[in-house]
VEXZANU-442089 format. One line per field, with one value per atom (N, C-alpha, C): atom name; x, y, z; residue in three letters. Coordinates in pm, 1 decimal. Example, Ala and Ser with C-alpha at 12.3 -4.5 7.8 and 13.67 -1.06 7.14 Angstrom:
BEGIN
atome	[N;CA;C;N;CA;C]
px	[1319.0;1230.0;1320.0;1285.0;1367.0;1290.0]
py	[-569.0;-450.0;-330.0;-225.0;-106.0;3.0]
pz	[780.0;780.0;780.0;708.0;714.0;787.0]
residu	[ALA;ALA;ALA;SER;SER;SER]
END
This chain:
BEGIN
atome	[N;CA;C;N;CA;C;N;CA;C;N;CA;C;N;CA;C;N;CA;C;N;CA;C;N;CA;C;N;CA;C;N;CA;C;N;CA;C;N;CA;C;N;CA;C;N;CA;C;N;CA;C;N;CA;C;N;CA;C;N;CA;C;N;CA;C;N;CA;C;N;CA;C;N;CA;C;N;CA;C;N;CA;C;N;CA;C;N;CA;C;N;CA;C;N;CA;C;N;CA;C;N;CA;C;N;CA;C;N;CA;C;N;CA;C;N;CA;C;N;CA;C;N;CA;C;N;CA;C;N;CA;C;N;CA;C;N;CA;C;N;CA;C;N;CA;C;N;CA;C;N;CA;C;N;CA;C;N;CA;C;N;CA;C;N;CA;C;N;CA;C;N;CA;C;N;CA;C;N;CA;C;N;CA;C;N;CA;C;N;CA;C;N;CA;C;N;CA;C;N;CA;C;N;CA;C;N;CA;C;N;CA;C;N;CA;C;N;CA;C;N;CA;C;N;CA;C;N;CA;C;N;CA;C;N;CA;C;N;CA;C;N;CA;C;N;CA;C;N;CA;C;N;CA;C;N;CA;C;N;CA;C;N;CA;C;N;CA;C;N;CA;C;N;CA;C;N;CA;C;N;CA;C;N;CA;C;N;CA;C;N;CA;C;N;CA;C;N;CA;C;N;CA;C;N;CA;C;N;CA;C;N;CA;C;N;CA;C;N;CA;C;N;CA;C;N;CA;C;N;CA;C;N;CA;C;N;CA;C;N;CA;C;N;CA;C;N;CA;C;N;CA;C;N;CA;C;N;CA;C;N;CA;C;N;CA;C;N;CA;C;N;CA;C;N;CA;C;N;CA;C;N;CA;C;N;CA;C;N;CA;C;N;CA;C;N;CA;C;N;CA;C;N;CA;C;N;CA;C;N;CA;C;N;CA;C;N;CA;C;N;CA;C;N;CA;C;N;CA;C;N;CA;C;N;CA;C;N;CA;C;N;CA;C;N;CA;C;N;CA;C;N;CA;C;N;CA;C;N;CA;C;N;CA;C;N;CA;C;N;CA;C;N;CA;C;N;CA;C;N;CA;C;N;CA;C;N;CA;C;N;CA;C;N;CA;C;N;CA;C;N;CA;C;N;CA;C;N;CA;C;N;CA;C;N;CA;C;N;CA;C;N;CA;C;N;CA;C;N;CA;C;N;CA;C;N;CA;C;N;CA;C;N;CA;C;N;CA;C;N;CA;C;N;CA;C;N;CA;C;N;CA;C;N;CA;C;N;CA;C;N;CA;C;N;CA;C;N;CA;C;N;CA;C;N;CA;C;N;CA;C;N;CA;C;N;CA;C;N;CA;C;N;CA;C;N;CA;C;N;CA;C;N;CA;C;N;CA;C;N;CA;C;N;CA;C;N;CA;C;N;CA;C;N;CA;C;N;CA;C;N;CA;C;N;CA;C;N;CA;C;N;CA;C;N;CA;C;N;CA;C;N;CA;C;N;CA;C;N;CA;C;N;CA;C;N;CA;C]
px	[-3383.4;-3367.6;-3219.0;-3181.1;-3043.2;-3009.4;-3111.2;-3087.0;-3047.8;-3074.4;-3030.2;-2878.3;-2817.7;-2673.7;-2595.0;-2658.3;-2588.3;-2654.4;-2572.9;-2630.0;-2643.3;-2566.2;-2572.5;-2693.8;-2784.8;-2904.9;-2869.6;-2771.0;-2727.8;-2671.4;-2595.1;-2537.3;-2648.0;-2747.5;-2860.2;-2932.6;-2958.6;-3028.2;-2946.5;-2816.5;-2729.0;-2726.7;-2708.7;-2706.7;-2840.1;-2949.6;-3081.4;-3092.7;-3046.8;-3049.9;-2969.9;-2849.1;-2762.1;-2802.8;-2855.1;-2897.0;-3026.1;-3106.4;-3227.1;-3191.6;-3086.6;-3038.6;-2888.3;-2844.8;-2703.3;-2608.1;-2657.0;-2566.2;-2560.7;-2635.3;-2638.7;-2513.3;-2475.6;-2365.1;-2426.2;-2405.4;-2472.0;-2373.3;-2407.1;-2333.1;-2369.6;-2281.6;-2302.0;-2434.8;-2464.8;-2590.0;-2713.3;-2704.3;-2816.3;-2834.2;-2725.0;-2733.3;-2801.7;-2767.2;-2829.4;-2979.3;-3015.8;-3156.6;-3235.1;-3178.5;-3250.1;-3257.1;-3157.2;-3159.5;-3228.1;-3226.8;-3284.8;-3195.1;-3069.6;-2974.1;-2892.8;-2825.9;-2736.2;-2617.1;-2565.1;-2455.7;-2330.7;-2300.8;-2181.4;-2194.4;-2312.9;-2336.1;-2323.2;-2377.1;-2370.2;-2224.8;-2152.8;-2010.6;-1929.4;-1952.7;-1880.2;-1905.6;-2032.6;-2067.2;-2013.7;-2020.4;-1965.9;-1815.5;-1745.9;-1601.3;-1571.0;-1650.5;-1631.9;-1653.0;-1763.0;-1795.1;-1693.1;-1639.0;-1533.1;-1405.9;-1370.6;-1250.4;-1258.3;-1377.4;-1397.5;-1404.8;-1408.4;-1411.2;-1550.3;-1652.3;-1790.0;-1833.7;-1789.8;-1821.3;-1695.2;-1715.8;-1605.4;-1637.8;-1532.7;-1546.4;-1488.8;-1558.3;-1510.3;-1525.3;-1417.2;-1417.0;-1450.6;-1549.9;-1586.7;-1596.7;-1503.1;-1492.8;-1480.5;-1576.1;-1567.7;-1666.5;-1716.2;-1812.1;-1753.9;-1797.2;-1756.4;-1878.7;-1864.6;-1972.7;-1934.1;-2034.3;-2013.0;-2103.5;-2055.1;-2135.3;-2089.1;-2172.5;-2131.1;-2013.6;-1912.4;-1793.8;-1816.1;-1827.0;-1855.2;-1738.9;-1622.1;-1508.7;-1501.6;-1590.7;-1596.7;-1629.4;-1553.1;-1572.5;-1714.5;-1785.5;-1920.9;-2029.2;-1996.0;-2090.5;-2221.2;-2211.3;-2332.4;-2406.3;-2332.8;-2396.9;-2477.5;-2422.2;-2494.5;-2623.2;-2613.8;-2734.0;-2840.1;-2797.7;-2892.2;-2958.2;-2879.0;-2934.0;-3031.4;-2991.8;-3076.9;-3211.2;-3212.6;-3338.7;-3430.3;-3372.4;-3453.0;-3501.1;-3435.2;-3469.0;-3528.0;-3532.3;-3583.4;-3691.3;-3796.7;-3895.9;-3976.5;-3992.8;-4080.2;-4039.4;-3910.8;-3866.0;-3908.9;-3886.4;-3924.2;-4076.2;-4149.7;-4295.9;-4354.7;-4296.3;-4342.6;-4323.0;-4206.1;-4179.9;-4273.0;-4303.5;-4396.7;-4537.2;-4579.6;-4716.1;-4727.6;-4622.2;-4615.6;-4733.4;-4771.0;-4880.7;-5013.3;-5036.7;-5161.2;-5169.1;-5053.9;-5050.7;-5087.7;-5060.0;-5083.0;-4954.2;-4955.7;-4837.2;-4745.1;-4633.4;-4537.4;-4427.5;-4403.1;-4296.7;-4163.8;-4167.1;-4048.2;-4085.2;-3994.6;-4007.5;-3866.6;-3850.7;-3718.3;-3721.6;-3613.6;-3591.9;-3490.5;-3504.9;-3403.0;-3278.4;-3163.8;-3039.2;-3037.7;-3101.7;-3107.1;-3188.5;-3296.8;-3378.1;-3298.4;-3225.7;-3146.0;-3042.1;-2983.4;-2881.0;-2941.6;-3074.6;-3150.3;-3109.1;-3093.2;-3063.2;-3192.1;-3232.6;-3354.8;-3319.5;-3282.4;-3245.6;-3366.7;-3446.8;-3563.2;-3688.5;-3783.6;-3903.9;-3988.2;-3964.2;-4041.2;-3976.1;-3856.2;-3788.8;-3872.4;-3877.6;-3949.8;-3857.5;-3904.3;-3826.7;-3846.6;-3966.8;-4003.9;-4095.4;-4065.0;-4149.3;-4184.4;-4310.8;-4360.2;-4421.7;-4384.6;-4445.4;-4514.1;-4643.2;-4719.6;-4781.3;-4819.3;-4883.8;-5033.3;-5113.1;-5259.5;-5313.1;-5325.8;-5385.3;-5297.2;-5322.5;-5250.8;-5345.1;-5331.8;-5414.1;-5345.2;-5378.9;-5312.0;-5336.7;-5458.6;-5477.1;-5383.8;-5355.4;-5263.6;-5121.7;-5080.9;-4949.9;-4943.4;-5050.8;-5055.2;-5038.5;-5097.6;-5084.8;-4939.1;-4874.2;-4733.2;-4646.3;-4671.5;-4593.2;-4619.8;-4746.8;-4779.7;-4713.5;-4711.3;-4645.9;-4496.3;-4433.1;-4290.4;-4265.7;-4355.5;-4343.3;-4347.4;-4437.1;-4447.3;-4320.5;-4264.4;-4143.2;-4023.2;-4012.1;-3898.3;-3917.4;-4044.4;-4072.1;-4055.0;-4079.5;-4072.7;-4158.9;-4194.2;-4278.3;-4198.2;-4264.2;-4204.1;-4284.3;-4216.8;-4281.2;-4271.0;-4385.1;-4383.7;-4479.4;-4458.1;-4546.6;-4565.6;-4684.3;-4715.0;-4780.9;-4734.0;-4792.4;-4794.0;-4887.9;-4896.6;-4778.3;-4750.7;-4641.6;-4668.4;-4794.0;-4833.3;-4803.0;-4840.6;-4812.2;-4660.9;-4587.8;-4442.8;-4380.3;-4420.3;-4365.9;-4402.6;-4527.4;-4572.8;-4490.9;-4476.2;-4400.5;-4253.5;-4198.9;-4058.1;-4037.8;-4127.8;-4118.9;-4129.3;-4208.8;-4230.4;-4125.9;-4029.1;-3928.7;-3993.4;-4094.2;-4165.3;-4065.4;-4056.9;-3958.0;-3966.0;-4086.5;-4105.6;-4032.2;-4055.7;-3994.6;-3845.5;-3807.3;-3664.8;-3586.4;-3642.3;-3577.0;-3557.6;-3657.3;-3647.6;-3539.5;-3542.2;-3450.8;-3307.6;-3289.7;-3155.8;-3075.7;-3144.8;-3076.3;-3032.9;-2958.3;-2919.1;-3039.9;-3035.8;-3151.2;-3108.8;-3194.8;-3178.6;-3305.2;-3288.4;-3402.5;-3447.7;-3576.1;-3635.5;-3693.0;-3757.0;-3814.3;-3781.0;-3739.2;-3710.9;-3564.8;-3531.6;-3395.4;-3380.8;-3278.3;-3255.5;-3237.5;-3159.9;-3136.6;-3267.9;-3349.3;-3478.7;-3569.5;-3565.6;-3648.4;-3605.4;-3476.4;-3427.7;-3449.2;-3452.0;-3473.1;-3620.8;-3710.4;-3854.7;-3904.2]
py	[-15599.3;-15479.0;-15455.0;-15329.1;-15293.6;-15333.8;-15333.7;-15368.8;-15516.2;-15597.8;-15737.4;-15746.8;-15648.9;-15650.6;-15555.3;-15445.1;-15338.2;-15316.1;-15310.6;-15295.6;-15150.2;-15059.1;-14918.3;-14849.9;-14803.8;-14735.8;-14606.2;-14532.4;-14408.9;-14438.6;-14545.1;-14582.4;-14621.0;-14693.5;-14733.3;-14608.9;-14514.1;-14390.7;-14313.7;-14302.2;-14231.2;-14299.6;-14429.8;-14503.2;-14491.6;-14493.7;-14477.6;-14342.5;-14237.8;-14103.5;-14101.2;-14154.2;-14147.6;-14246.7;-14362.6;-14459.1;-14416.5;-14334.3;-14281.6;-14183.9;-14106.8;-14010.0;-14027.0;-14129.2;-14165.4;-14060.0;-13965.8;-13866.0;-13738.0;-13733.8;-13614.4;-13599.6;-13474.5;-13440.8;-13359.0;-13403.9;-13340.4;-13289.1;-13174.9;-13114.6;-13191.1;-13190.8;-13264.2;-13226.1;-13097.0;-13052.8;-13103.5;-13113.1;-13166.6;-13315.4;-13386.2;-13527.5;-13540.9;-13451.6;-13450.4;-13425.4;-13327.8;-13294.1;-13412.1;-13477.4;-13586.3;-13715.0;-13738.1;-13861.4;-13842.1;-13718.5;-13692.2;-13736.8;-13768.5;-13812.7;-13695.9;-13721.1;-13621.8;-13599.1;-13477.9;-13442.2;-13526.6;-13559.3;-13640.2;-13781.8;-13839.1;-13973.1;-13970.0;-13866.5;-13853.2;-13834.9;-13747.8;-13725.3;-13854.4;-13926.6;-14051.8;-14151.2;-14164.4;-14257.7;-14210.0;-14079.9;-14026.3;-14053.1;-14032.3;-14056.6;-14205.8;-14290.8;-14435.1;-14476.5;-14428.8;-14465.5;-14408.0;-14291.6;-14234.5;-14319.1;-14357.1;-14437.5;-14571.1;-14629.1;-14757.3;-14740.3;-14615.2;-14589.2;-14583.6;-14593.1;-14592.0;-14449.7;-14353.3;-14212.2;-14137.6;-14033.5;-13941.6;-13810.2;-13737.6;-13613.7;-13500.5;-13387.4;-13270.9;-13146.3;-13073.1;-12948.0;-12834.1;-12754.0;-12634.5;-12518.5;-12426.2;-12312.9;-12369.6;-12336.6;-12387.6;-12502.3;-12563.3;-12673.3;-12803.3;-12912.9;-13045.3;-13116.2;-13166.7;-13237.1;-13382.8;-13470.3;-13612.9;-13662.3;-13765.2;-13831.4;-13976.6;-14059.5;-14197.4;-14193.8;-14272.4;-14276.3;-14379.5;-14330.3;-14419.5;-14512.1;-14484.8;-14573.9;-14687.1;-14683.9;-14792.1;-14922.4;-15029.2;-15152.8;-15210.5;-15183.9;-15238.4;-15131.2;-15022.8;-14911.2;-14959.2;-15030.0;-15074.1;-15181.4;-15261.5;-15359.6;-15289.3;-15180.0;-15100.9;-15043.3;-14992.8;-14938.7;-15047.0;-15168.0;-15278.7;-15313.0;-15317.6;-15343.7;-15232.2;-15108.7;-14994.8;-14999.1;-15029.2;-15029.2;-15143.4;-15246.9;-15360.3;-15343.8;-15258.1;-15247.0;-15112.6;-15019.5;-14885.1;-14852.2;-14789.0;-14736.9;-14842.1;-14822.7;-14907.3;-15054.0;-15082.5;-15221.7;-15290.5;-15223.3;-15278.4;-15295.6;-15192.8;-15198.5;-15303.1;-15317.1;-15416.9;-15557.3;-15582.5;-15714.6;-15744.4;-15641.9;-15660.2;-15693.1;-15629.5;-15644.8;-15753.6;-15825.8;-15924.6;-16021.9;-16070.5;-16167.4;-16103.4;-15978.8;-15908.5;-15875.1;-15857.3;-15814.6;-15925.2;-16048.2;-16159.6;-16237.0;-16331.3;-16413.8;-16343.5;-16292.9;-16218.3;-16312.8;-16314.7;-16399.2;-16322.8;-16196.9;-16112.5;-15969.9;-15906.2;-15763.0;-15706.7;-15595.9;-15538.9;-15387.5;-15327.6;-15184.2;-15163.2;-15055.6;-15023.5;-14972.5;-14995.0;-14947.3;-14795.9;-14726.4;-14579.7;-14534.5;-14604.8;-14569.4;-14589.1;-14699.9;-14730.5;-14621.3;-14570.3;-14465.6;-14325.6;-14318.2;-14191.8;-14103.4;-14167.3;-14096.6;-14089.5;-13970.5;-13955.6;-13881.7;-13958.0;-13898.7;-13881.5;-13984.9;-13984.8;-14002.5;-13909.4;-13920.9;-14044.4;-14108.9;-14228.5;-14358.9;-14351.0;-14471.9;-14538.5;-14671.1;-14747.4;-14768.4;-14731.6;-14743.3;-14877.7;-14933.6;-15052.7;-15138.4;-15267.8;-15358.3;-15480.7;-15522.1;-15639.7;-15734.0;-15861.1;-15965.7;-16060.6;-16080.5;-16161.8;-16282.5;-16380.5;-16501.8;-16485.3;-16501.1;-16495.3;-16356.0;-16321.3;-16191.6;-16117.6;-15986.1;-15901.1;-15790.4;-15746.6;-15638.5;-15507.1;-15456.9;-15338.3;-15211.7;-15191.4;-15071.8;-15069.9;-15186.2;-15195.3;-15157.2;-15202.6;-15165.5;-15015.2;-14958.5;-14814.1;-14733.7;-14780.2;-14711.2;-14713.1;-14828.4;-14839.2;-14742.2;-14735.8;-14647.1;-14501.0;-14464.8;-14325.3;-14284.1;-14373.8;-14343.2;-14318.0;-14398.5;-14379.8;-14251.2;-14218.3;-14092.3;-13973.6;-13979.5;-13871.4;-13862.7;-13977.1;-13979.2;-13924.9;-13963.6;-13920.0;-13782.1;-13740.8;-13611.8;-13615.5;-13731.4;-13744.1;-13859.5;-13855.3;-13958.9;-14086.6;-14199.4;-14330.4;-14393.9;-14422.8;-14492.8;-14641.9;-14708.2;-14851.6;-14921.9;-15048.4;-15128.8;-15263.9;-15319.0;-15452.1;-15529.4;-15649.2;-15731.6;-15877.2;-15949.7;-16092.0;-16164.3;-16282.7;-16362.1;-16394.4;-16417.6;-16447.3;-16328.3;-16207.5;-16087.4;-16065.3;-16088.0;-16072.3;-16163.8;-16290.3;-16386.2;-16346.5;-16305.5;-16265.3;-16146.0;-16043.2;-15923.5;-15956.5;-16042.4;-16079.5;-16156.5;-16248.2;-16327.6;-16239.3;-16135.2;-16043.1;-15930.8;-15933.8;-15826.7;-15688.9;-15681.2;-15555.4;-15448.1;-15334.5;-15230.3;-15181.7;-15172.0;-15129.1;-15223.1;-15353.6;-15453.2;-15468.1;-15465.4;-15475.8;-15362.3;-15241.9;-15125.9;-15147.6;-15203.5;-15230.5;-15335.8;-15443.7;-15554.7;-15525.0;-15425.8;-15391.0;-15314.3;-15250.8;-15171.0;-15254.8;-15190.7;-15259.2;-15266.5;-15361.4;-15381.8;-15441.5;-15426.0;-15489.9;-15570.8;-15700.5;-15788.6;-15780.4;-15755.5;-15755.1;-15893.4;-15951.0;-16085.3;-16160.3;-16283.2;-16367.2;-16362.9;-16452.4;-16467.3;-16399.4;-16317.1;-16242.4;-16336.4;-16441.9;-16538.2;-16603.6;-16641.2;-16702.2;-16604.1;-16477.1;-16376.1;-16358.7;-16352.9;-16334.7;-16457.7;-16575.7;-16699.6;-16727.4;-16664.1;-16689.2;-16650.9]
pz	[-9000.6;-8921.1;-8893.5;-8896.6;-8863.2;-8720.4;-8634.1;-8493.7;-8477.9;-8579.8;-8575.8;-8588.3;-8652.5;-8677.5;-8589.0;-8549.8;-8478.6;-8343.8;-8238.3;-8104.5;-8060.6;-8118.8;-8079.3;-8142.1;-8057.5;-8107.4;-8180.5;-8132.4;-8197.9;-8336.6;-8348.7;-8478.2;-8576.3;-8527.2;-8612.8;-8664.2;-8575.5;-8616.1;-8719.4;-8696.6;-8790.7;-8926.5;-8926.6;-9053.0;-9125.8;-9050.8;-9111.6;-9181.4;-9116.4;-9176.1;-9305.5;-9302.2;-9419.7;-9528.7;-9492.5;-9593.8;-9662.1;-9595.1;-9657.7;-9768.8;-9750.3;-9850.0;-9865.4;-9940.4;-9942.2;-9998.7;-10076.0;-10132.5;-10049.5;-9940.3;-9856.1;-9771.0;-9748.7;-9659.6;-9545.4;-9421.7;-9308.5;-9205.0;-9149.1;-9037.8;-8910.6;-8814.0;-8688.8;-8623.4;-8615.6;-8549.9;-8625.8;-8759.0;-8837.2;-8806.4;-8786.4;-8746.5;-8610.8;-8519.7;-8386.1;-8399.8;-8482.4;-8501.7;-8560.5;-8660.5;-8728.8;-8646.9;-8563.4;-8483.3;-8349.2;-8298.7;-8167.6;-8053.4;-8083.0;-7980.7;-7927.0;-7816.3;-7757.1;-7849.2;-7849.8;-7939.9;-7917.3;-7791.7;-7764.4;-7820.1;-7810.1;-7865.7;-8018.3;-8079.9;-8225.7;-8269.1;-8201.2;-8235.3;-8222.2;-8115.0;-8091.3;-8205.9;-8246.1;-8354.2;-8489.1;-8514.6;-8640.2;-8648.5;-8540.1;-8538.2;-8557.9;-8494.0;-8509.7;-8655.7;-8715.4;-8853.7;-8951.6;-8919.2;-9003.6;-8991.6;-8870.8;-8846.9;-8921.1;-8931.0;-8999.3;-9151.5;-9198.8;-9342.5;-9402.7;-9318.9;-9367.4;-9400.8;-9321.5;-9344.4;-9385.1;-9461.3;-9489.0;-9419.3;-9387.4;-9311.2;-9394.4;-9392.4;-9466.9;-9381.2;-9370.5;-9293.8;-9389.9;-9354.7;-9431.4;-9334.4;-9347.8;-9254.1;-9112.8;-9025.1;-8888.3;-8863.5;-8969.3;-8956.0;-9011.2;-8953.3;-8999.4;-9056.3;-9177.6;-9245.2;-9265.5;-9260.9;-9281.0;-9393.5;-9462.9;-9565.5;-9575.3;-9637.5;-9662.3;-9759.6;-9733.1;-9819.1;-9929.9;-10052.7;-10166.5;-10197.9;-10143.6;-10167.4;-10064.0;-9965.4;-9866.9;-9940.6;-9919.0;-9996.4;-9990.4;-9881.6;-9866.8;-9881.9;-9949.1;-9967.0;-10030.0;-10142.6;-10211.2;-10132.3;-10058.2;-9970.0;-9860.2;-9807.2;-9707.4;-9766.9;-9890.7;-9955.9;-9971.9;-10007.5;-10021.3;-9887.8;-9783.6;-9650.3;-9612.7;-9639.7;-9607.4;-9676.5;-9806.5;-9880.7;-9836.7;-9778.6;-9731.6;-9587.4;-9510.8;-9368.6;-9328.8;-9422.8;-9395.4;-9498.3;-9455.6;-9549.2;-9622.0;-9753.8;-9835.0;-9829.5;-9837.9;-9833.3;-9704.9;-9593.7;-9463.2;-9452.8;-9491.4;-9481.6;-9575.8;-9695.1;-9791.0;-9734.0;-9677.1;-9620.0;-9502.1;-9421.4;-9309.3;-9358.2;-9467.9;-9518.3;-9624.6;-9646.1;-9754.7;-9754.3;-9639.4;-9629.9;-9671.7;-9631.0;-9665.5;-9814.3;-9878.4;-10018.0;-10116.2;-10081.9;-10173.6;-10193.0;-10285.3;-10307.5;-10406.6;-10355.2;-10435.7;-10481.3;-10611.2;-10667.9;-10667.9;-10716.1;-10720.3;-10679.8;-10610.8;-10581.8;-10588.9;-10661.0;-10678.4;-10684.8;-10636.8;-10649.8;-10761.1;-10834.8;-10934.7;-10862.4;-10922.1;-10864.7;-10850.7;-10944.4;-10938.1;-10817.9;-10787.5;-10671.9;-10543.0;-10534.7;-10415.5;-10392.7;-10501.5;-10491.3;-10487.8;-10500.5;-10502.3;-10620.9;-10737.1;-10861.5;-10942.5;-10981.0;-11059.8;-11188.9;-11292.5;-11420.6;-11510.2;-11519.9;-11607.7;-11522.2;-11530.9;-11446.5;-11476.7;-11591.0;-11627.0;-11580.1;-11522.3;-11473.7;-11365.7;-11369.9;-11267.7;-11148.1;-11030.6;-10907.5;-10837.7;-10852.3;-10776.5;-10863.2;-10871.6;-10951.2;-10866.5;-10879.5;-10808.8;-10911.3;-10903.6;-10985.8;-10888.1;-10908.7;-10814.4;-10884.3;-10803.8;-10852.9;-10829.9;-10933.4;-10929.4;-10895.6;-10766.7;-10731.4;-10631.0;-10626.6;-10531.3;-10487.1;-10363.6;-10310.7;-10348.2;-10466.7;-10520.5;-10438.2;-10382.0;-10298.2;-10176.3;-10119.9;-10005.0;-10047.9;-10166.1;-10220.0;-10244.1;-10297.1;-10324.0;-10194.9;-10086.4;-9957.1;-9910.5;-9922.8;-9883.0;-9963.9;-10093.5;-10180.6;-10145.7;-10125.2;-10089.3;-9957.8;-9860.6;-9732.7;-9752.5;-9837.4;-9863.1;-9941.8;-10033.6;-10108.7;-10013.1;-9915.8;-9817.5;-9733.5;-9696.9;-9615.3;-9693.3;-9821.0;-9902.3;-9964.2;-9976.2;-10039.3;-10190.5;-10249.9;-10395.4;-10442.9;-10570.7;-10629.6;-10651.8;-10633.9;-10661.5;-10774.9;-10884.3;-10995.9;-10970.5;-10972.1;-10947.3;-11042.5;-11056.4;-11138.6;-11071.3;-11087.7;-11036.4;-11148.7;-11172.1;-11278.2;-11234.8;-11293.9;-11263.2;-11325.8;-11275.4;-11331.0;-11477.6;-11509.1;-11647.5;-11740.0;-11695.6;-11773.8;-11786.3;-11678.3;-11678.5;-11784.2;-11784.6;-11882.1;-12024.6;-12043.6;-12176.3;-12226.9;-12143.9;-12183.7;-12208.1;-12125.0;-12140.3;-12270.0;-12299.8;-12422.7;-12547.1;-12538.5;-12651.7;-12657.7;-12563.3;-12555.4;-12546.1;-12461.2;-12438.2;-12394.4;-12465.7;-12432.3;-12287.2;-12233.5;-12094.8;-12000.1;-12016.2;-11928.1;-11956.6;-12081.9;-12117.0;-12052.9;-12052.7;-11991.3;-11840.5;-11775.3;-11631.4;-11604.2;-11680.0;-11655.5;-11699.1;-11786.2;-11834.2;-11728.8;-11635.9;-11533.3;-11414.3;-11325.5;-11201.9;-11109.5;-11018.1;-10930.0;-10797.5;-10700.2;-10570.0;-10546.5;-10532.5;-10511.9;-10365.6;-10347.3;-10214.2;-10184.7;-10285.4;-10274.7;-10402.6;-10387.5;-10503.0;-10543.0;-10634.1;-10681.7;-10817.7;-10830.2;-10954.3;-11072.9;-11055.2;-11165.2;-11206.8;-11111.0;-11143.2;-11216.6;-11176.0;-11242.5;-11387.4;-11412.3;-11548.5;-11634.3;-11571.5;-11645.9;-11671.7;-11597.3;-11610.4;-11747.3]
residu	[MET;MET;MET;LEU;LEU;LEU;SER;SER;SER;ASP;ASP;ASP;LEU;LEU;LEU;ILE;ILE;ILE;THR;THR;THR;SER;SER;SER;LYS;LYS;LYS;SER;SER;SER;ARG;ARG;ARG;ILE;ILE;ILE;LYS;LYS;LYS;LEU;LEU;LEU;LEU;LEU;LEU;THR;THR;THR;VAL;VAL;VAL;PHE;PHE;PHE;LEU;LEU;LEU;THR;THR;THR;ASN;ASN;ASN;PRO;PRO;PRO;SER;SER;SER;GLU;GLU;GLU;MET;MET;MET;LEU;LEU;LEU;HIS;HIS;HIS;VAL;VAL;VAL;ARG;ARG;ARG;GLU;GLU;GLU;CYS;CYS;CYS;VAL;VAL;VAL;ARG;ARG;ARG;ARG;ARG;ARG;THR;THR;THR;GLY;GLY;GLY;ASP;ASP;ASP;GLU;GLU;GLU;ILE;ILE;ILE;ASN;ASN;ASN;ALA;ALA;ALA;VAL;VAL;VAL;ARG;ARG;ARG;ARG;ARG;ARG;GLU;GLU;GLU;LEU;LEU;LEU;GLN;GLN;GLN;PHE;PHE;PHE;LEU;LEU;LEU;GLU;GLU;GLU;LYS;LYS;LYS;LYS;LYS;LYS;GLY;GLY;GLY;ILE;ILE;ILE;PHE;PHE;PHE;SER;SER;SER;ARG;ARG;ARG;GLU;GLU;GLU;GLN;GLN;GLN;ARG;ARG;ARG;ALA;ALA;ALA;ASN;ASN;ASN;ARG;ARG;ARG;VAL;VAL;VAL;TYR;TYR;TYR;TYR;TYR;TYR;SER;SER;SER;LEU;LEU;LEU;ASP;ASP;ASP;LYS;LYS;LYS;SER;SER;SER;TYR;TYR;TYR;PRO;PRO;PRO;PHE;PHE;PHE;TYR;TYR;TYR;PHE;PHE;PHE;ASP;ASP;ASP;LEU;LEU;LEU;LEU;LEU;LEU;GLU;GLU;GLU;ILE;ILE;ILE;GLY;GLY;GLY;VAL;VAL;VAL;LYS;LYS;LYS;THR;THR;THR;ILE;ILE;ILE;GLY;GLY;GLY;LEU;LEU;LEU;GLY;GLY;GLY;HIS;HIS;HIS;GLU;GLU;GLU;PHE;PHE;PHE;LEU;LEU;LEU;LYS;LYS;LYS;ALA;ALA;ALA;ARG;ARG;ARG;VAL;VAL;VAL;LYS;LYS;LYS;LEU;LEU;LEU;GLY;GLY;GLY;LYS;LYS;LYS;VAL;VAL;VAL;LYS;LYS;LYS;PHE;PHE;PHE;ALA;ALA;ALA;MET;MET;MET;PHE;PHE;PHE;SER;SER;SER;GLY;GLY;GLY;LYS;LYS;LYS;PHE;PHE;PHE;VAL;VAL;VAL;ARG;ARG;ARG;ARG;ARG;ARG;ILE;ILE;ILE;LYS;LYS;LYS;GLU;GLU;GLU;ASN;ASN;ASN;PRO;PRO;PRO;ASP;ASP;ASP;ASP;ASP;ASP;ILE;ILE;ILE;ASP;ASP;ASP;PHE;PHE;PHE;MET;MET;MET;VAL;VAL;VAL;VAL;VAL;VAL;TYR;TYR;TYR;VAL;VAL;VAL;ALA;ALA;ALA;THR;THR;THR;MET;MET;MET;VAL;VAL;VAL;LEU;LEU;LEU;PRO;PRO;PRO;GLU;GLU;GLU;LEU;LEU;LEU;ALA;ALA;ALA;VAL;VAL;VAL;LEU;LEU;LEU;VAL;VAL;VAL;ARG;ARG;ARG;ASN;ASN;ASN;GLU;GLU;GLU;GLU;GLU;GLU;ALA;ALA;ALA;ARG;ARG;ARG;LEU;LEU;LEU;GLY;GLY;GLY;ARG;ARG;ARG;GLU;GLU;GLU;ILE;ILE;ILE;ASN;ASN;ASN;TYR;TYR;TYR;THR;THR;THR;ALA;ALA;ALA;MET;MET;MET;SER;SER;SER;GLU;GLU;GLU;GLU;GLU;GLU;GLU;GLU;GLU;PHE;PHE;PHE;ARG;ARG;ARG;PHE;PHE;PHE;ARG;ARG;ARG;LYS;LYS;LYS;LYS;LYS;LYS;ARG;ARG;ARG;ASN;ASN;ASN;ASP;ASP;ASP;PRO;PRO;PRO;PHE;PHE;PHE;LEU;LEU;LEU;VAL;VAL;VAL;ASN;ASN;ASN;ILE;ILE;ILE;LEU;LEU;LEU;ALA;ALA;ALA;GLY;GLY;GLY;SER;SER;SER;ARG;ARG;ARG;VAL;VAL;VAL;MET;MET;MET;LEU;LEU;LEU;ILE;ILE;ILE;GLY;GLY;GLY;ASP;ASP;ASP;GLU;GLU;GLU;GLU;GLU;GLU;ALA;ALA;ALA;MET;MET;MET;LEU;LEU;LEU;ALA;ALA;ALA;THR;THR;THR]
END
């Protein structure tokens, strides 16, 4: 949870808004609307985050817009934290015990950055041991789709199927593993070595 690292509730709400849609640029009043906080608290946090280099500020006519600054040294680290503590990542980790024994779970780097180039790209992959409650996983994904307002392509396969496909250089799996990823569960090196 972001609250484990950050004590300001307004800052957590702001970061949640921007980490959910990292390429968005928002006006101060839109930040107020999305966070539900007072305008002075939002302005104070926006100025703080800009001063630290996390946000960039752009003046357009008489309005000021803010966005995550991609040149911030920890930009991608923030995106990784965001995908694990907000939305599907957070809900998946909470429901992990109900889902079954998960060996690996990963988001594609494109999903984390909210880039949708190819509609067939896999956004989320789960590798499980023995069995998994797939209807429960489907509910989590549908809830996140509703929150984001877009479809999430995901796949779940047993560890045995994963090894078989990897050994056979299955194009579907090779395409997934060739891209960047953020591990939600499991070790990336172990997954690639499996």
